[in-house]
C-alpha positions as CSV (number, residue, x, y, z in Angstrom):
1,M,-5.9,0.9,-2.1
2,A,-5.5,-2.5,-3.6
3,R,-2.0,-3.5,-4.1
4,D,-0.3,-5.5,-6.9
5,P,-0.2,-9.1,-6.0
6,D,3.7,-9.1,-5.9
7,Q,4.1,-5.9,-4.0
8,R,5.4,-6.3,-0.5
9,P,3.6,-4.5,2.3
10,A,5.4,-1.4,3.4
11,L,5.9,0.0,6.9
12,V,4.1,3.1,7.6
13,F,5.3,5.9,9.8
14,D,3.2,8.8,11.1
15,L,5.2,11.9,10.4
16,V,4.0,14.8,12.8
17,E,5.6,18.2,12.7
18,Q,5.9,19.6,16.2
19,D,4.5,23.0,15.6
20,T,1.5,21.8,13.8
21,V,-0.1,19.7,16.4
22,E,-0.7,22.5,18.8
23,Q,-4.5,23.4,19.1
24,G,-5.6,26.7,17.7
25,I,-2.8,26.7,15.0
26,S,-3.3,30.0,13.1
27,E,-1.9,29.0,9.6
28,P,-4.6,28.1,7.0
29,A,-4.7,24.5,5.9
30,V,-4.0,23.6,2.4
31,P,-7.0,22.1,0.7
32,Y,-6.8,18.4,0.7
33,A,-6.7,18.0,-3.1
34,A,-3.5,20.2,-3.0
35,A,-1.6,18.6,-0.2
36,R,-2.4,14.8,-0.4
37,P,0.6,12.9,0.8
38,D,1.0,10.8,-2.6
39,D,1.4,14.0,-4.7
40,P,5.0,14.5,-5.6
41,R,4.5,18.1,-6.5
42,P,4.8,20.8,-3.9
43,P,1.5,21.9,-2.3
44,A,-0.2,24.8,-4.0
45,A,-1.0,27.8,-2.0
46,P,-4.6,27.9,-0.8
47,D,-7.1,29.9,-2.8
48,D,-8.6,32.8,-1.0
49,G,-11.1,33.7,-3.6
50,E,-14.6,32.4,-3.8
51,H,-13.7,29.6,-6.1
52,G,-11.9,26.5,-4.9
53,E,-12.8,27.1,-1.3
54,H,-12.3,24.1,1.0
55,D,-15.3,22.5,2.7
56,G,-14.6,22.7,6.4
57,D,-16.3,19.3,6.9
58,A,-14.0,17.5,4.4
59,P,-11.0,15.8,6.0
60,L,-7.6,17.5,6.1
61,P,-5.1,14.7,6.8
62,Y,-2.0,16.9,6.3
63,R,-1.1,20.5,7.1
64,A,1.5,22.2,4.8
65,H,3.7,23.7,7.5
66,G,7.3,23.1,6.9
67,G,6.6,21.8,3.3
68,W,6.6,18.6,1.4
69,R,10.3,18.5,1.1
70,A,10.6,18.2,4.9
71,V,8.4,15.2,5.0
72,T,10.1,13.4,2.1
73,T,13.5,14.1,3.7
74,V,12.4,12.5,6.9
75,A,11.1,9.5,5.1
76,A,14.2,9.0,3.1
77,I,16.3,9.1,6.3
78,L,14.1,6.6,8.0
79,A,14.1,4.3,5.0
80,I,18.0,4.3,5.0
81,A,18.1,3.9,8.7
82,V,15.9,0.8,9.1
83,G,16.7,-0.7,5.8
84,T,13.1,-1.2,4.5
85,G,11.5,-0.7,1.1
86,I,9.8,2.6,2.0
87,A,11.8,4.5,-0.4
88,S,11.4,2.1,-3.3
89,D,7.6,1.9,-2.6
90,G,7.5,5.8,-2.8
91,V,9.4,5.8,-5.9
92,R,7.1,3.1,-7.4
93,D,4.0,4.9,-6.4
94,G,5.4,8.2,-7.7
95,A,6.1,6.7,-11.1
96,R,2.6,5.2,-11.1
97,I,1.1,8.7,-10.4
98,E,3.2,10.2,-13.3
99,R,2.0,7.6,-15.7
100,L,-1.6,8.1,-14.8
101,R,-1.3,11.8,-15.3
102,D,-0.6,11.3,-19.0
103,A,-2.8,8.2,-19.5
104,D,-6.3,8.1,-20.8
105,G,-8.7,7.9,-17.9
106,G,-5.9,8.0,-15.3
107,V,-6.8,9.0,-11.9
108,E,-4.3,9.1,-8.9
109,D,-6.4,7.5,-6.3
110,L,-9.7,5.6,-6.5
111,S,-9.2,3.4,-3.4
112,G,-12.3,4.5,-1.5
113,P,-15.8,6.2,-2.1
114,L,-15.3,9.5,-3.7
115,E,-16.2,12.7,-2.0
116,E,-16.4,16.4,-3.1
117,R,-12.9,18.0,-2.5
118,W,-13.7,21.4,-4.0
119,A,-16.3,23.0,-6.1
120,W,-16.2,25.8,-8.5
121,D,-19.8,27.4,-9.3
122,G,-20.4,29.1,-12.5
123,A,-21.4,28.7,-16.1
124,V,-19.5,26.1,-18.1
125,G,-19.9,26.6,-21.9
126,T,-22.8,28.1,-23.6
127,G,-25.2,25.3,-23.3
128,E,-25.4,25.2,-27.2
129,S,-23.3,22.0,-27.8
130,L,-25.1,18.7,-28.4
131,D,-21.8,16.8,-28.3
132,G,-20.9,16.6,-24.7
133,T,-19.5,18.9,-22.1
134,E,-18.2,22.2,-23.5
135,A,-14.8,22.0,-21.8
136,V,-11.3,20.7,-22.8
137,V,-8.2,19.4,-21.1
138,L,-5.7,22.0,-22.2
139,G,-2.3,20.8,-21.1
140,D,-2.7,20.3,-17.2
141,V,-5.8,22.5,-16.7
142,L,-9.5,22.4,-17.5
143,A,-10.6,25.2,-19.8
144,F,-14.0,26.3,-20.8
145,E,-15.9,29.4,-21.7
146,S,-17.8,31.0,-18.9
147,G,-19.8,34.1,-20.0
148,P,-17.4,36.7,-21.4
149,E,-14.2,34.9,-20.4
150,L,-12.1,31.7,-21.0
151,V,-11.5,30.1,-17.5
152,A,-8.9,27.6,-16.7
153,L,-9.1,25.6,-13.5
154,D,-6.1,24.0,-11.5
155,P,-7.5,20.3,-11.2
156,A,-5.8,19.9,-7.8
157,T,-7.1,22.9,-6.0
158,G,-10.0,24.3,-8.0
159,A,-8.3,27.6,-8.2
160,Q,-8.5,29.8,-11.4
161,A,-5.2,29.2,-13.0
162,W,-6.0,32.1,-15.3
163,T,-8.7,33.9,-17.3
164,V,-8.9,35.4,-20.9
165,P,-11.5,38.1,-21.7
166,L,-13.2,37.1,-24.9
167,G,-15.4,39.8,-26.1
168,D,-18.8,39.7,-27.8
169,D,-20.3,36.4,-29.2
170,P,-17.2,34.2,-28.3
171,E,-16.5,30.8,-29.8
172,C,-13.5,28.8,-28.5
173,G,-12.4,25.4,-29.7
174,P,-11.8,22.7,-29.9
175,L,-14.3,22.1,-27.1
176,G,-17.2,19.9,-26.3
177,V,-16.0,16.3,-27.0
178,S,-18.4,13.6,-25.8
179,P,-16.9,11.2,-23.2
180,Y,-19.1,8.3,-24.4
181,A,-17.2,7.7,-27.5
182,G,-15.3,4.5,-27.9
183,T,-11.9,6.3,-27.2
184,P,-10.9,9.2,-25.0
185,A,-10.5,12.6,-26.4
186,V,-7.0,13.9,-27.1
187,P,-6.1,16.9,-25.0
188,A,-5.6,20.2,-26.8
189,S,-2.2,22.0,-26.9
190,V,-3.7,25.4,-28.0
191,L,-7.2,26.9,-28.1
192,V,-8.4,29.2,-30.7
193,C,-11.1,31.9,-29.7
194,L,-13.2,34.0,-32.0
195,S,-15.1,37.0,-30.8
196,G,-16.9,40.1,-32.3
197,S,-19.7,40.8,-34.9
198,D,-19.8,39.1,-38.3
199,T,-18.2,42.1,-39.8
200,N,-15.7,42.8,-37.0
201,R,-14.6,39.3,-36.0
202,E,-11.2,38.8,-34.4
203,V,-9.1,35.8,-33.3
204,V,-6.8,35.0,-30.3
205,T,-4.9,31.7,-29.5
206,V,-4.5,30.6,-25.8
207,R,-1.8,28.3,-24.5
208,P,-2.0,25.9,-21.4
209,D,-0.2,28.6,-19.3
210,G,-2.7,31.3,-20.3
211,A,-0.4,33.0,-22.6
212,T,-2.2,34.6,-25.7
213,S,-1.3,35.8,-29.1
214,A,-1.9,39.3,-30.4
215,R,-5.6,39.7,-31.5
216,R,-5.8,39.6,-35.2
217,A,-9.0,41.0,-37.0
218,L,-10.4,38.7,-39.7
219,D,-11.1,40.1,-43.1
220,P,-14.8,40.0,-43.8
221,S,-14.2,39.4,-47.4
222,D,-12.5,36.0,-46.5
223,T,-15.8,34.9,-45.1
224,R,-17.5,35.7,-48.5
225,R,-14.7,33.9,-50.4
226,Y,-14.0,30.9,-48.1
227,G,-16.9,30.7,-45.8
228,P,-17.5,31.5,-42.0
229,P,-14.7,31.0,-39.6
230,R,-14.6,28.3,-36.9
231,P,-11.9,27.4,-34.4
232,G,-9.8,24.6,-35.5
233,P,-7.1,22.2,-34.3
234,D,-3.5,22.9,-33.8
235,G,-3.9,26.7,-33.8
236,T,-6.0,27.1,-37.0
237,V,-9.1,28.9,-38.1
238,L,-11.3,26.7,-40.3
239,R,-13.5,28.0,-43.2
240,A,-15.7,25.8,-45.3
241,R,-18.1,26.4,-48.1
242,R,-19.9,24.7,-51.1
243,V,-18.2,25.3,-54.4
244,G,-19.6,24.8,-57.9
245,P,-22.8,26.1,-59.6
246,E,-26.1,25.5,-58.1
247,S,-27.1,23.9,-61.5
248,A,-24.9,21.0,-60.5
249,V,-27.6,19.8,-57.9
250,D,-29.7,16.9,-59.1
251,R,-32.3,16.0,-56.4
252,G,-33.1,12.8,-58.3
253,D,-36.0,10.9,-56.6
254,A,-35.4,12.3,-53.1
255,R,-38.6,13.3,-51.5
256,C,-40.0,13.8,-48.0
257,N,-43.7,13.2,-46.9
258,E,-45.9,15.1,-44.6
259,N,-44.5,13.1,-41.6
260,S,-40.9,14.5,-42.4
261,E,-40.0,11.0,-43.6
262,C,-37.5,11.2,-46.4
263,S,-36.5,8.5,-49.1
264,G,-34.8,8.5,-52.3
265,T,-31.4,9.7,-53.5
266,V,-29.9,13.0,-54.4
267,L,-27.8,12.1,-57.4
268,A,-25.4,15.1,-57.7
269,G,-24.5,18.2,-55.8
270,R,-21.9,20.7,-55.1
271,D,-18.4,19.9,-53.4
272,V,-17.3,21.1,-50.1
273,E,-14.0,23.1,-49.7
274,L,-12.3,23.2,-46.4
275,R,-9.6,25.7,-45.7
276,A,-7.3,26.1,-42.7
277,E,-5.5,29.3,-42.0
278,D,-3.0,29.9,-39.2
279,A,-4.9,31.8,-36.5
280,V,-1.9,34.0,-35.6
281,T,-0.7,35.0,-39.0
282,G,-3.7,34.4,-41.4
283,D,-1.5,32.4,-43.7
284,M,-3.2,29.4,-45.4
285,R,-2.0,26.1,-44.1
286,W,-3.9,23.8,-46.3
287,T,-7.0,23.3,-48.3
288,V,-9.1,20.1,-49.0
289,V,-11.9,19.6,-51.6
290,L,-14.6,16.9,-50.7
291,P,-16.2,15.7,-53.8
292,F,-20.1,15.3,-53.7
293,Q,-21.3,11.8,-53.7
294,E,-24.7,10.3,-54.3
295,A,-26.6,10.8,-51.0
296,D,-29.6,9.1,-49.3
297,A,-32.3,11.8,-48.7
298,H,-32.1,11.0,-44.9
299,N,-28.7,12.5,-44.9
300,C,-29.6,15.7,-46.4
301,W,-31.1,17.4,-43.3
302,R,-31.0,21.1,-42.4
303,T,-27.8,21.9,-40.5
304,S,-25.2,24.6,-40.8
305,W,-21.4,24.7,-40.8
306,A,-21.6,28.2,-39.1
307,D,-23.7,26.8,-36.2
308,R,-21.3,25.3,-33.7
309,S,-24.2,23.5,-31.8
310,G,-24.4,21.0,-34.6
311,D,-28.2,21.0,-34.3
312,V,-29.9,19.0,-37.0
313,F,-33.5,19.6,-38.1
314,F,-35.8,17.2,-39.7
315,D,-38.6,19.4,-41.3
316,G,-39.7,17.3,-44.2
317,L,-37.4,19.3,-46.8
318,I,-34.2,18.2,-48.6
319,Y,-31.0,20.5,-48.1
320,P,-28.5,19.4,-50.7
321,N,-26.1,22.1,-49.6
322,A,-26.3,21.6,-45.9
323,F,-23.2,20.4,-44.1
324,T,-21.6,20.7,-40.6
325,A,-18.5,19.5,-38.6
326,R,-17.5,18.1,-35.3
327,I,-14.1,19.6,-34.5
328,T,-11.8,18.0,-32.0
329,A,-8.0,18.5,-31.1
330,D,-7.1,15.7,-33.4
331,L,-9.6,15.5,-36.3
332,V,-12.2,17.4,-38.2
333,D,-15.1,15.1,-38.9
334,L,-17.4,16.8,-41.7
335,T,-20.7,15.4,-42.6
336,G,-23.5,16.6,-44.7
337,C,-25.6,16.0,-47.8
338,G,-23.3,14.0,-50.2
339,V,-20.1,14.5,-48.1
340,A,-18.6,12.6,-45.2
341,A,-14.8,12.6,-44.4
342,T,-12.4,13.1,-41.7
343,I,-9.4,15.6,-41.9
344,T,-6.4,15.4,-39.6
345,P,-5.0,18.7,-38.3
346,D,-2.3,18.8,-41.1
347,G,-5.0,18.5,-43.7
348,T,-4.8,14.8,-44.4
349,L,-8.0,13.5,-45.8
350,L,-9.2,10.1,-44.4
351,G,-12.1,8.0,-45.7
352,A,-13.2,10.2,-48.6
353,E,-13.3,7.0,-50.8
354,L,-16.0,5.5,-48.6
355,E,-19.7,6.2,-49.1
356,P,-21.2,9.0,-46.8
357,G,-23.1,7.9,-43.8
358,T,-21.7,4.3,-43.8
359,G,-19.1,4.8,-41.0
360,A,-17.0,7.0,-38.8
361,V,-13.3,7.8,-38.1
362,E,-11.8,7.7,-34.7
363,S,-8.6,8.9,-33.6
364,R,-6.4,6.3,-31.9
365,G,-3.7,8.8,-30.6
366,A,0.0,9.0,-31.7
367,G,-1.0,10.0,-35.2
368,R,-3.2,6.8,-35.8
369,Y,-6.8,6.7,-36.9
370,A,-9.4,4.0,-37.6
371,W,-12.5,4.0,-39.9
372,L,-15.4,1.9,-38.5
373,D,-17.3,0.7,-41.6
374,Y,-21.1,0.3,-41.0
375,S,-22.1,-0.4,-44.7
376,G,-21.8,-4.2,-44.6
377,P,-20.0,-6.8,-42.4
378,A,-18.4,-4.9,-39.5
379,R,-14.8,-4.0,-40.3
380,T,-12.1,-1.5,-38.9
381,V,-9.7,0.2,-41.4
382,L,-6.3,1.4,-39.8
383,Y,-4.8,4.7,-41.1
384,S,-1.5,6.3,-40.4
385,G,-1.2,10.0,-39.9
386,D,-0.4,10.4,-43.6
387,G,-3.6,8.8,-44.8
388,A,-2.1,5.4,-45.7
389,V,-4.1,2.4,-45.0
390,V,-1.9,0.1,-42.7
391,G,-4.4,-2.6,-42.0
392,E,-8.0,-3.9,-42.2
393,L,-9.5,-5.9,-39.3
394,P,-12.8,-7.7,-39.1
395,G,-15.3,-6.2,-36.6
396,Y,-15.1,-2.9,-34.7
397,V,-11.8,-2.9,-33.0
398,R,-10.9,-0.2,-30.4
399,G,-8.3,0.7,-27.7
400,P,-9.2,0.9,-24.0
401,R,-11.3,3.9,-22.6
402,A,-8.9,4.1,-19.7
403,S,-5.3,2.8,-19.2
404,D,-2.7,3.0,-16.4
405,G,0.1,3.5,-19.0
406,T,1.6,-0.1,-18.6
407,G,1.5,-3.2,-20.7
408,P,1.5,-3.6,-24.4
409,A,-0.6,-1.2,-26.4
410,T,-3.8,-3.2,-27.2
411,M,-6.8,-3.0,-29.4
412,I,-9.8,-5.5,-28.8
413,G,-13.0,-6.1,-30.6
414,N,-15.5,-8.8,-31.7
415,D,-15.2,-10.1,-35.3
416,E,-17.7,-9.5,-38.1
417,T,-19.8,-12.5,-36.8
418,G,-19.8,-11.3,-33.2
419,L,-18.9,-14.9,-32.1
420,R,-15.2,-14.3,-31.6
421,L,-13.3,-11.8,-29.5
422,R,-9.9,-10.7,-30.8
423,A,-6.9,-8.7,-29.6
424,Y,-4.4,-6.9,-31.7
425,D,-1.2,-5.0,-31.5
426,T,-1.6,-1.4,-32.7
427,D,-0.1,-2.3,-36.1
428,G,-3.0,-4.8,-36.6
429,T,-1.1,-8.0,-35.7
430,R,-3.4,-10.5,-34.0
431,R,-2.4,-11.4,-30.5
432,W,-5.2,-13.8,-29.5
433,D,-8.7,-15.1,-30.4
434,V,-11.2,-16.4,-28.0
435,G,-14.8,-17.1,-28.0
436,A,-17.1,-14.1,-27.4
437,R,-19.3,-13.7,-24.5
438,S,-21.9,-11.3,-26.4
439,P,-22.0,-9.8,-29.9
440,E,-20.3,-6.6,-28.7
441,Q,-17.9,-6.1,-25.8
442,P,-16.6,-2.7,-25.4
443,F,-13.0,-2.4,-24.1
444,L,-13.2,-0.5,-20.9
445,A,-9.7,-0.4,-19.4
446,Q,-6.3,-1.9,-19.5
447,V,-4.6,-2.1,-16.1
448,G,-1.3,-4.0,-16.1
449,R,-1.8,-7.5,-17.3
450,T,-5.5,-7.2,-17.2
451,A,-8.0,-6.1,-20.1
452,V,-11.4,-5.2,-18.6
453,L,-14.4,-5.6,-20.9
454,T,-18.1,-5.6,-20.5
455,A,-20.7,-7.9,-22.1
456,G,-24.5,-8.0,-21.9
457,V,-26.3,-5.6,-19.5
458,A,-23.8,-5.4,-16.7
459,E,-21.4,-8.3,-17.1
460,V,-17.8,-7.2,-16.7
461,Y,-14.7,-9.5,-17.4
462,G,-11.0,-9.3,-16.7
463,L,-9.0,-11.1,-19.3
464,D,-5.3,-11.6,-19.5
465,V,-4.1,-9.1,-22.0
466,A,-1.4,-11.4,-23.4
467,T,-3.5,-14.6,-23.8
468,G,-7.1,-13.7,-23.6
469,A,-7.6,-16.2,-20.7
470,E,-10.4,-15.0,-18.2
471,R,-8.9,-13.8,-14.9
472,W,-12.2,-12.8,-13.2
473,H,-15.9,-12.0,-13.8
474,W,-18.2,-9.6,-12.1
475,D,-22.0,-9.5,-12.4
476,G,-23.2,-6.1,-11.7
477,S,-26.9,-6.7,-12.9
478,D,-28.2,-5.6,-9.4
479,V,-26.2,-2.4,-9.6
480,G,-26.6,-0.9,-12.9
481,E,-26.3,-1.4,-16.6
482,G,-24.8,0.2,-19.6
483,V,-21.2,1.2,-18.6
484,L,-20.9,5.0,-19.7
485,Q,-17.3,5.9,-18.6
486,A,-14.2,4.1,-17.0
487,F,-11.2,5.3,-15.1
488,T,-8.3,3.7,-13.3
489,D,-5.7,4.4,-10.8
490,G,-3.5,1.4,-11.7
491,H,-5.1,-0.8,-9.0
492,S,-8.7,-0.5,-9.5
493,V,-11.1,0.4,-12.2
494,L,-13.9,2.9,-11.7
495,L,-17.1,2.3,-13.7
496,L,-20.0,4.7,-14.2
497,L,-23.1,2.7,-14.7
498,I,-26.7,3.7,-15.2
499,Q,-29.4,2.3,-12.9
500,P,-32.2,0.5,-14.8
501,E,-35.4,2.4,-15.5
502,T,-34.1,5.7,-13.8
503,G,-31.1,7.0,-15.8
504,I,-29.4,7.9,-12.5
505,P,-25.7,7.0,-12.5
506,R,-23.9,4.8,-10.0
507,M,-20.0,4.5,-9.5
508,V,-18.6,1.1,-8.9
509,S,-15.0,0.4,-8.2
510,L,-13.5,-3.1,-9.0
511,D,-10.2,-4.4,-8.1
512,A,-8.5,-4.7,-11.5
513,A,-6.6,-7.9,-10.5
514,T,-9.4,-9.9,-9.0
515,G,-12.7,-8.2,-10.0
516,E,-13.7,-7.8,-6.4
517,M,-16.1,-4.8,-5.9
518,L,-14.3,-2.5,-3.6
519,W,-17.1,0.0,-3.2
520,Q,-20.1,1.6,-4.8
521,E,-21.9,4.8,-4.5
522,G,-24.8,6.7,-6.2
523,D,-28.4,7.9,-5.3
524,D,-31.2,5.4,-5.4
525,V,-34.5,6.5,-7.1
526,P,-35.6,9.6,-5.4
527,A,-39.0,9.5,-3.5
528,D,-40.8,11.8,-6.2
529,G,-39.5,9.7,-9.0
530,P,-36.4,9.3,-11.3
531,D,-34.3,12.2,-12.1
532,Y,-33.4,11.6,-15.7
533,W,-31.2,14.7,-15.6
534,A,-28.9,13.3,-13.1
535,S,-26.6,11.9,-15.7
536,A,-26.1,15.2,-17.4
537,A,-22.7,15.6,-15.7
538,T,-19.6,14.3,-17.2
539,L,-16.6,12.9,-15.4
540,I,-13.1,14.1,-16.9
541,A,-9.5,13.0,-15.9
542,V,-7.3,16.0,-15.8
543,D,-3.7,15.5,-14.9
544,G,-4.6,12.6,-12.6
545,H,-7.6,14.3,-10.9
546,L,-11.2,13.4,-11.5
547,L,-13.5,16.1,-12.3
548,E,-17.3,16.2,-12.6
549,V,-18.4,18.9,-15.0
550,D,-21.8,20.0,-16.0
551,G,-23.2,23.4,-17.2
552,T,-23.4,24.8,-13.7
553,G,-19.9,24.2,-12.3
554,V,-17.0,21.8,-11.7
555,R,-16.3,19.6,-8.8
556,K,-13.4,17.5,-7.9
557,L,-14.1,14.0,-6.6
558,G,-11.4,12.3,-4.6
């Protein structure tokens, strides 16, 4: 892999244990992903089940006989004996890996083209969500619904860490966050799972280690009083309903024609009450009432809070009572006719004073949020976790999609004119201001001293994160366009691009310090034409491992 410019080359020793070099050794090899030499954790036992089975053609550079401790002990002795920097290099690499496991888009090793290391075949999710892959990072595992069970996979080995039976008509959450948003999704600390019929619904919570709470029956009368239940963040069950008399609705001049094209304004309507109850005890934690605001007709589509798919139907009718929500681990984004606001897990209301349909709230992690205002000149309003406005910046300003966990926390975005590119500290203090290369430049990654941004179709730039000075430029127009995702191992940046006119993804790895393309891979246009479904899979970083997830299974790339 590419090294930091100031990092000295290290001596390399081949450590071979005598009893593992004999031909015909009978001990089973640990899967590559579980026993890679740069993983400081003890190798996991091989999975003898049908999931996580090692591909016999994949490389196995290290056999786990005698254990990881024996190797590290020998390395330490050699380092002391010869007085080299092996030990310090090992410590430095171990610290890098630990940072990456907790960083957005952090992956242990992207030094060479990626191969499949293990595969788990089976249903992932219900196929109902339109908001991305129906899986979630739960602690250090990947969790998802698979038929009647909640399944968790160890990202290193592909083995099933645990399963939890769900019962009939299950719904677990928060799940299904799109990776294509401007900022990464926050991992969940607990999942809430509902199951059973409408009149016999029950709830259970699941922790990262698979521990579950006692199943609690939901009172059907609560659905009549407070609305249908949905899994919420931070171990809650959410309920929502319209409140107030139907006579409060004033459709104004809102109309739709025979082509389902709607115009006009719904002048008045009913408020929405959102209630959060503790999933384990049933005690109410908080309640929020969202007042109705005048709504454009095209925001009054047919949708339903009770439908987790988030489906929207445009059928030429006005639905003044319709609303739905996108529920993630760190926010509830509620939208509908006359209502649009974001609620934090503790019930703090953000953005209620702003006009519905004119912007969106994003989580910035660490209890920080930002409203991107689309109603006029581009601007970003920064909120603290208690809902206080802590800053207002011109343009749409975001943090990196991927980070190696080093360097100053940074936000970057074009100003409201699109002509200037500016960097800020997380409190909104401006750090630098340079000329923009395009009206919009997504902030892909921050790696050490380099901020990686894209401009135009496939122009990628490395800027000095402290000054904004250009460090390198890479023109990828002959490779792909539209960077969908970004990941980093602290040395390189992995970009997932879409090939023009085909929709087929291609991976490209760039050296973060120089912009040199280290490798690329991805299928070209197939002989029978482009496969537009090839990009349906999502890449997710889980505890430093890169997983490819779609509705039919999970694969580790490494």
